[in-house]
N, C-alpha and C positions, 0 to 999 in steps of 0.2 A: 504494500500500500504506500502511495506517495504521501509524505508528510509535508503539508503546506505551511511555510514559515509564518505566514501572516494571519494564522487562525488562533494564535495563542491568547490574544487579549480581547479584541472585539471583532464582531462580524463585519467584514469589509463592505462598504457601499460607496462607490465613486459617484459623486453628484455635482462635480464642478469641472470646468475645462482644465484648471490647474492640476487637480487630482488625476484626471484622465491622462494628461500629457506626462505626468510623473510616472504613472503606471506603465504607459506605453514605452517609456524610456527603459524601465526595468525589465521589460520582456522583448526588447528590440532584437535579441539574438535567438528568440524562441519562435519557431515556425510551425510547431505541432500544437494546435490549439483545440482544446475540448470546449465545445460551444453549446449553449442552450439559450432559449429565449422565453420570455413570458409576454403574452400580448392579449389584447381584448378585441373581440369581434362579435359582440352581442347586438349592437345597434348601428353597425357600420358596414359598408361594402368592403372596404379595405381593412386588413388587420392593423390595429393600432399597437405598435411596439412599445412596451413599457420598461422592459428590463432585459439586459443581456448578461449572461453568466459565462465567465471564461476561466478555464484552468490551463495554466501554462507554466512550465518550469516549476518554481517553488511558490507560485502565487495562485490564489483562488479568489476571484473577485466578482462582485455584482456591479454593473454599470447602470445608473439611473438615466435611461434615455430621455425621460420626460423633463429632467432637470438640466440637461446639457444641450445648448443650442447648436454648437459646432461639433458635429460628429465626424467630420472629414478625416482627422488624424486616425481615428479608430477604423474607419473604412479603408484607409490606405494600408493599415496592418492586416485587416481581415481579408482584403482582396489582393494582397501581394501575390505575385505568381509563385512564390516559394512557400506560401502558407498552406498547410493542410488542415482542414476542419475535421475533427473527430466529433461525431454527432449521432444521436439516436433518433431514427425516424425523421429524416432531415427536411422533408418537403415543406412543411408549414413554417419551419424556422427560416429556411432560405427565402420563402415567400415574404414573410414579415419583414425581413431585412431588405429584400429587394425593393419593396415599395418606398423605403427611405433612401436607399443607396443607388438604386437603378443599376446594380451590379450583381454578378453571379460569381460564386467562388470558383477558383481554378481546380482544386482537388479536394475531394471529401472521402472520408472513411465512415460509412454509415454502419454503426454497430448492430442495428436491427437487421439490415440486409446481410451483413457478414454472418451473423448468427444463423440466419435462415439457410445459408449455404452450408452450414456445418450441422444441419439437422436439429437445431434448436426449434422450438415451436414457431410456426409462421407468425409474423407480426408480434413477436415476443416483446413485452413491455420492458422499459428500462428497469423498473422495480424488480420484475421477475428475473431479468438477466443478472442484476446485481446480487440478488439472493443466491442464484445458481453459481455464479463465478466466484463470489467473494464472501458468501455466507453472511451478508449484511441485509437486514430487513429495513426497508424505507417506508415511512408513513405516507399515506395518500390524502391526508386530511385537508390539504389546501388546493385540491384540484380545481375547485370552483371559485377560488379567491378572485376578487376584483383587483387586478394588478395596477389599476390607476389610483388606488388608494394611497394616500400619503399622510403621515409617514408610514413606512412599511414596518410592521411589527417584527421583532427580532426572530420569533419562531418561523415567520413567513420567509424571511431572508435565509434562514438556515435551511428551510425546505428547498428554496431556489438553488442554493449552493450545492446541496446534495445531488441535484440533477446533473451537475458536471463533475462533482468530486471524484466519481469512480470511473469516468469515461476513459481517461488515459490508461489506467490498469486494464480496462476492458479491451482497449485497442491493442495493447501488447499481447494479451492472451489470445484474442481472436486472430490477430495477424499471424501469430506463430502457428495456430491450428490451420489457417488457410494455406500457409506456405507448405506445411507438412502434408496436407491433403491435395496440394497442387491446384488450389482454387483461388489464389490471389487475383489472377487475371479475370476470373469469373466476376469477382466483386467490382473490378474496374468497369466491366461491361454493364453490370447491373445498375451502377450508380450514374452511368452516362446520361440517362434521360433527365436526371435531376439537375444537370448542368446545362440544360438547354433553356435559353431565355424564354422561348415560346411557351414553355410549360406554365409560366407565371403571368402570361397574358391571357385575355379571354379566349376560350376555345368555343366558338359559336356552335360548331357541330355537336360538341358534347353537351353544351348548355341546352340546345334544342332537343337532343335525344332524351335528356333527363327531365324535360318538361312533362309532368304527369299527364297521361292521356292523349298526347299529341299524335301518337301513331295510330290511334283508333278513330280519328275523324277523317272525313273525305279529303281528297287531294286539294280541292279549291279552298277549303277551310284551313288546311295545313299551310298553304302559302300565306294566308292572312295571319295565321298563328305565328309563323316564323318571323314575319315582319314585326309583330307585336313583341315577340321574345327579344329581338335585337334592339327595339326601341326601349323596352323595359331595362335591358342591360345597360344601355347608354345612359339612361336617366339615373339608374342606381349608382353608376360610377360617378356621374357628375354631382349628384347630391350626397354621395357617400352614405348610402342607406342600403340595407339588405334588399335584394331584389323582390322578395316576397312582401316587403313593406310597400313597394311601389305598386305591385299587382300580383295577386296569388295566381297559381297555375289554373285553378278552377275558374276564376274570373276571366283570365286571359282566353281560355277556350270558349267561354260563353260569348265573349266579344267576337272571337274568330268565327264561330258558327252562327252568329246572328241571334243568339238567345237573349242577348243583352246588348246595349249600345253605350259607347263612350259618351261622356258629357260633351257638349259642343266645344268647350275650351280644350278638352283632352283630344278630341278628334282633330281639331285645328293643329295642335302641337304634333300629333302623330303624322298628319299629312305633310307638315313642314319638314319633319324628320325624313320621311320617305323621299321627298323631293331633293333633299340635300344629300342623302345617303342611299345610293342605289344598292339594294340587296344583291349580293353575289348570286349568280344563277346556280352555282353548285350547292348553295344552301336551300334552294327552292325545290330540290328533288323530293318527291313524296317519301315520307318516312313509313316504312312498312314493318309490321311486326315480323320477327324472325320466323321463317318457314319451318314447320316441324320436321324432324328427321324422318326420312323414309326408312323402310325396313332394311334396305341395303346399307344406308348410312349408319343405322344403329349397330349393325354387325361390324362395320368398319371401326366405329367408335369404340366398341367393346374390345375389339382386337387390339387397337392402338393403346387403350388403357391398360390391358394386360402386359403389353410390351413395355410401356412406360413404368409400370409397377416393378417389372423385372430389373430395369436399369436403375431405378431409384434405389433399390436395395444394393446394387453393385456400387453406386456412388454415394451411398449414405445421405440421401437427400429426399425431401418430401416429393411425392409424385406431382402434387399441385404446383410446385415450383418449377418443375420441368415443363409442364403444360397444363393450364387451367382447362376446365370443361368447355368454356366459351371459346378459347383459342384452339382447342382440339377440333371443334366443329368447323372452324375456319380452315384448319389444316386438311381435314378429310374432304372439304368442298373445294380444295385446290387453291386456297389463298396463299400465294407465294410470300406474302408479307407476314404470315403467322410467325410468332416468335420462335417456334421450334425449328424453323427453317434457317436460322442464323445464329452466329456466335457459338458460345460453349454448348448451348442446347443442341444445335445441329451436330456438333462433334460427338456428343455422347449418345444422341438419338440414333445415329448411323442408319440412315434411311434404307440403304441397300439391305442391311441385316434385317430391318423391320419387314421389308417387302418379301424377304425369303422365309419369314416365320409363318 
């Protein structure tokens, strides 16, 4: 276990630019940073970053983002090309920081993904992993805490610090296991999508697909619903409010199908938006519910599942991580973009061997 030199007297909290610059000076030669964040996203579209916790070298610190106006020196450190982030379940933390910094880290080691490649439970929690690897039980009593609260109580700060305190030891243990099992490159492939900036920008195709009930209405109504979805998203971003606060899925479909009508002022705003923003044709394609598997496809799927189960035992990895049920359907229907057709998955899947079984 790492012993952090600055924990002997008081729980650290950096809340001024002077303190921040002094801290950054003390870790200027450390480029392996354990990182966690606390943010609020109850009444806003964008996550509101409140706290950043960092473990580096002999220091364990909380940085009060709400109290410091100039965070650029911190961003220069975090997004330095030499800096490696050690982080557990990184996506939301990267996103919360992205909206402030407009930057993506260069290299990350996601301990949740690393653990999944070593046959720990899929999506294992930080608390469960800490208990397994280090026999340390962490309380979860502040999971719903309002991180905008100031001053932050001492027990809450301790809770926040615990979320990074054990990450560097996790990193050392998991990295050793990955190297021994020849899966370190697998991790690099798995975290690659987290380093794509587009992941943190609105994905209209996904937003549209996730709109409850949209695939069940007729194609003409779908086109109107898609326009409404995009308008709602634009409004939610501009007003920084949850999209459901702007318009619920149920109301949106009622407007799209003509069961209800927008107010005259809303209709005017909607038309102005459509005139200024031509919806891309590729988003206007009808959304169809997935076609049920045929008898032949079911046989192929069962055959593939048996083969995947066999190689999952060989490589000591969960079958679902090799290929999910959804992606398996894509594969048997000839989708060349299915994940099992590329990277480490394609190497262990060995298509030729599969076809011969």
